[in-house]
C-alpha positions as a Markdown table, in Angstrom:
| # | Residue | x | y | z |
|---|---|---|---|---|
| 1 | Met | 42.8 | -21.4 | 81.8 |
| 2 | Val | 42.5 | -17.8 | 80.9 |
| 3 | Val | 45.2 | -16.2 | 78.7 |
| 4 | Arg | 45.5 | -12.5 | 78.9 |
| 5 | Ser | 47.3 | -10.4 | 76.4 |
| 6 | Glu | 48.6 | -6.8 | 76.6 |
| 7 | Arg | 48.7 | -4.6 | 73.6 |
| 8 | Val | 51.6 | -2.3 | 73.5 |
| 9 | Ser | 52.2 | -0.2 | 70.4 |
| 10 | Gly | 49.9 | -2.4 | 68.3 |
| 11 | Arg | 51.7 | -5.6 | 69.3 |
| 12 | Asp | 50.0 | -8.6 | 70.9 |
| 13 | Arg | 52.3 | -10.4 | 73.3 |
| 14 | Thr | 50.5 | -13.6 | 72.8 |
| 15 | Ala | 51.2 | -13.6 | 69.1 |
| 16 | Pro | 54.3 | -15.5 | 67.9 |
| 17 | Asn | 57.5 | -13.6 | 68.4 |
| 18 | Gly | 55.4 | -10.6 | 69.8 |
| 19 | Gly | 54.3 | -9.9 | 66.3 |
| 20 | Leu | 51.2 | -8.1 | 65.2 |
| 21 | Ser | 48.1 | -10.0 | 66.1 |
| 22 | Asp | 46.0 | -10.8 | 63.0 |
| 23 | Arg | 42.9 | -11.1 | 65.1 |
| 24 | Asn | 41.9 | -7.5 | 64.8 |
| 25 | Gln | 43.2 | -7.0 | 61.3 |
| 26 | His | 40.4 | -9.3 | 59.9 |
| 27 | Gln | 37.6 | -8.0 | 62.0 |
| 28 | Pro | 35.9 | -4.9 | 60.5 |
| 29 | Arg | 35.5 | -1.8 | 62.6 |
| 30 | Val | 31.9 | -1.4 | 63.9 |
| 31 | Val | 30.0 | 1.7 | 63.1 |
| 32 | Val | 26.6 | 2.1 | 64.8 |
| 33 | Gly | 23.5 | 4.1 | 63.7 |
| 34 | Ala | 20.3 | 5.0 | 65.4 |
| 35 | Ala | 17.0 | 4.8 | 63.7 |
| 36 | Ile | 15.2 | 7.2 | 66.1 |
| 37 | Ile | 11.5 | 6.6 | 65.8 |
| 38 | Ala | 8.7 | 8.9 | 67.1 |
| 39 | Gly | 5.2 | 7.7 | 66.2 |
| 40 | Asp | 5.3 | 6.6 | 62.6 |
| 41 | Arg | 8.3 | 8.7 | 61.6 |
| 42 | Val | 12.1 | 8.2 | 61.7 |
| 43 | Leu | 14.8 | 10.8 | 62.0 |
| 44 | Gly | 17.1 | 11.4 | 59.0 |
| 45 | Cys | 20.2 | 13.6 | 59.1 |
| 46 | Ala | 21.8 | 15.4 | 56.2 |
| 47 | Arg | 25.6 | 15.3 | 56.3 |
| 48 | Ser | 27.3 | 18.7 | 56.3 |
| 49 | Gly | 30.7 | 17.2 | 55.3 |
| 50 | Pro | 33.1 | 16.1 | 54.1 |
| 51 | Pro | 32.4 | 17.5 | 50.6 |
| 52 | Glu | 32.0 | 14.1 | 48.9 |
| 53 | Val | 29.0 | 13.2 | 51.1 |
| 54 | Ala | 27.7 | 16.6 | 52.0 |
| 55 | Gly | 23.9 | 16.7 | 51.5 |
| 56 | Arg | 23.5 | 12.9 | 51.6 |
| 57 | Trp | 21.3 | 11.5 | 54.3 |
| 58 | Glu | 22.1 | 9.0 | 57.1 |
| 59 | Phe | 21.1 | 7.8 | 60.5 |
| 60 | Pro | 23.0 | 9.4 | 63.4 |
| 61 | Gly | 25.8 | 7.4 | 64.9 |
| 62 | Gly | 29.5 | 6.7 | 64.6 |
| 63 | Lys | 32.4 | 4.4 | 65.4 |
| 64 | Val | 32.4 | 2.1 | 68.5 |
| 65 | Glu | 35.4 | 3.0 | 70.5 |
| 66 | Pro | 37.6 | 0.2 | 72.0 |
| 67 | Gly | 36.1 | -1.2 | 75.2 |
| 68 | Glu | 32.7 | 0.5 | 74.4 |
| 69 | Ser | 29.5 | -1.4 | 73.8 |
| 70 | Glu | 27.5 | -0.7 | 70.7 |
| 71 | Glu | 24.6 | 0.6 | 72.8 |
| 72 | Ala | 27.0 | 2.9 | 74.8 |
| 73 | Ala | 28.5 | 4.2 | 71.5 |
| 74 | Leu | 25.0 | 5.1 | 70.2 |
| 75 | Ile | 24.0 | 6.9 | 73.3 |
| 76 | Arg | 27.2 | 8.9 | 73.2 |
| 77 | Glu | 26.9 | 9.6 | 69.5 |
| 78 | Cys | 23.3 | 10.8 | 69.7 |
| 79 | Ala | 24.2 | 13.1 | 72.6 |
| 80 | Glu | 27.2 | 14.5 | 70.6 |
| 81 | Glu | 25.5 | 14.8 | 67.2 |
| 82 | Leu | 21.9 | 15.7 | 68.3 |
| 83 | Gly | 22.0 | 16.8 | 71.9 |
| 84 | Val | 19.5 | 14.1 | 72.9 |
| 85 | Arg | 19.2 | 11.1 | 75.2 |
| 86 | Val | 18.0 | 7.9 | 73.6 |
| 87 | Gln | 16.9 | 4.5 | 74.6 |
| 88 | Ile | 18.2 | 1.8 | 72.3 |
| 89 | Gly | 16.0 | -1.0 | 71.1 |
| 90 | Asp | 16.4 | -3.9 | 68.7 |
| 91 | Arg | 18.6 | -4.1 | 65.6 |
| 92 | Val | 17.0 | -3.2 | 62.3 |
| 93 | Gly | 18.4 | -4.8 | 59.1 |
| 94 | Gly | 21.6 | -6.8 | 58.9 |
| 95 | Asp | 25.3 | -5.9 | 58.9 |
| 96 | Val | 26.1 | -3.5 | 56.1 |
| 97 | Pro | 29.7 | -3.7 | 54.8 |
| 98 | Met | 31.4 | -0.3 | 54.4 |
| 99 | Gly | 34.8 | 1.0 | 53.4 |
| 100 | His | 35.7 | -2.0 | 51.2 |
| 101 | Gly | 35.0 | -4.3 | 54.1 |
| 102 | Arg | 37.1 | -2.4 | 56.7 |
| 103 | Ser | 33.9 | -1.3 | 58.6 |
| 104 | Val | 30.4 | -2.7 | 59.2 |
| 105 | Leu | 27.3 | -0.6 | 59.9 |
| 106 | Arg | 24.8 | -1.9 | 62.5 |
| 107 | Val | 21.7 | 0.2 | 63.0 |
| 108 | Tyr | 19.4 | 0.0 | 66.0 |
| 109 | Leu | 15.9 | 1.2 | 66.6 |
| 110 | Ala | 15.9 | 4.0 | 69.2 |
| 111 | Arg | 13.5 | 6.4 | 70.9 |
| 112 | Leu | 14.0 | 9.8 | 72.5 |
| 113 | Val | 14.1 | 10.0 | 76.3 |
| 114 | Gly | 12.2 | 12.8 | 78.1 |
| 115 | Asp | 11.5 | 16.0 | 76.3 |
| 116 | Asp | 14.7 | 16.2 | 74.3 |
| 117 | Glu | 14.4 | 17.6 | 70.8 |
| 118 | Pro | 17.1 | 16.7 | 68.3 |
| 119 | Lys | 19.3 | 19.6 | 67.1 |
| 120 | Pro | 21.5 | 19.6 | 64.1 |
| 121 | Leu | 24.8 | 20.0 | 66.0 |
| 122 | Glu | 26.8 | 18.2 | 63.4 |
| 123 | His | 24.4 | 17.9 | 60.5 |
| 124 | Ala | 23.2 | 20.4 | 57.8 |
| 125 | Glu | 19.5 | 19.4 | 58.3 |
| 126 | Leu | 17.3 | 17.0 | 60.3 |
| 127 | Arg | 14.0 | 15.7 | 59.0 |
| 128 | Trp | 11.3 | 13.4 | 60.5 |
| 129 | Met | 10.1 | 11.1 | 57.7 |
| 130 | Arg | 7.2 | 8.6 | 57.3 |
| 131 | Ala | 7.7 | 5.4 | 55.3 |
| 132 | Glu | 6.3 | 7.1 | 52.1 |
| 133 | Glu | 8.8 | 10.0 | 52.5 |
| 134 | Leu | 12.0 | 8.0 | 52.8 |
| 135 | Asp | 12.7 | 8.2 | 49.1 |
| 136 | Ser | 12.5 | 12.0 | 49.2 |
| 137 | Val | 16.1 | 12.4 | 50.2 |
| 138 | Pro | 19.4 | 10.9 | 48.8 |
| 139 | Trp | 20.6 | 8.4 | 51.3 |
| 140 | Leu | 24.2 | 7.3 | 51.7 |
| 141 | Pro | 24.7 | 3.9 | 50.1 |
| 142 | Ala | 25.3 | 2.2 | 53.5 |
| 143 | Asp | 22.0 | 3.5 | 54.8 |
| 144 | Val | 19.9 | 2.3 | 51.9 |
| 145 | Pro | 19.5 | -1.3 | 53.1 |
| 146 | Ile | 18.4 | 0.1 | 56.5 |
| 147 | Val | 15.8 | 2.4 | 54.9 |
| 148 | Leu | 14.4 | -0.7 | 53.1 |
| 149 | Ala | 14.3 | -2.6 | 56.4 |
| 150 | Leu | 12.6 | 0.3 | 58.2 |
| 151 | Arg | 9.6 | 0.6 | 55.8 |
| 152 | Pro | 7.6 | -2.3 | 57.3 |
| 153 | Val | 8.5 | -1.1 | 60.9 |
| 154 | Leu | 7.2 | 2.4 | 60.1 |
| 155 | Ala | 4.2 | 1.1 | 58.2 |
| 156 | Ala | 3.1 | -1.1 | 61.2 |
| 157 | Arg | 3.2 | 1.9 | 63.5 |
| 158 | Cys | 0.8 | 4.0 | 61.4 |
| 159 | Gly | -2.0 | 1.6 | 61.4 |
């Protein structure tokens, strides 16, 4: 038997007394990132804001919207932030907790489609980096474990 629920004003009609469902309160919001690789280099992006993170580096991406797959969110975010089309590959690294456990970062390998060249539409700067150059920029804390997981991926591509 399939039970369907309707959400109206944050209420789940299948919850006791029509109360708030705790199902979504305990699941962190998913934020996706794209480790866009070309040859033996990965694209890093310097944040332009907000002020507390401006100048720190990250992988492009953003929040997965309700009803959107992680892959679709990445394709949308790369188009919005960089003006490029991407093909999404395998995950790199594990889930990285963010925002005191309210969000989780999941990063996927990606590659550019066609002749698209990334443009800094929402970032202060873009930079293609080889494995040995990854430490040349200050990464956001959530991206550091991904940088570590990317080193062997990039090193395998240069040999």
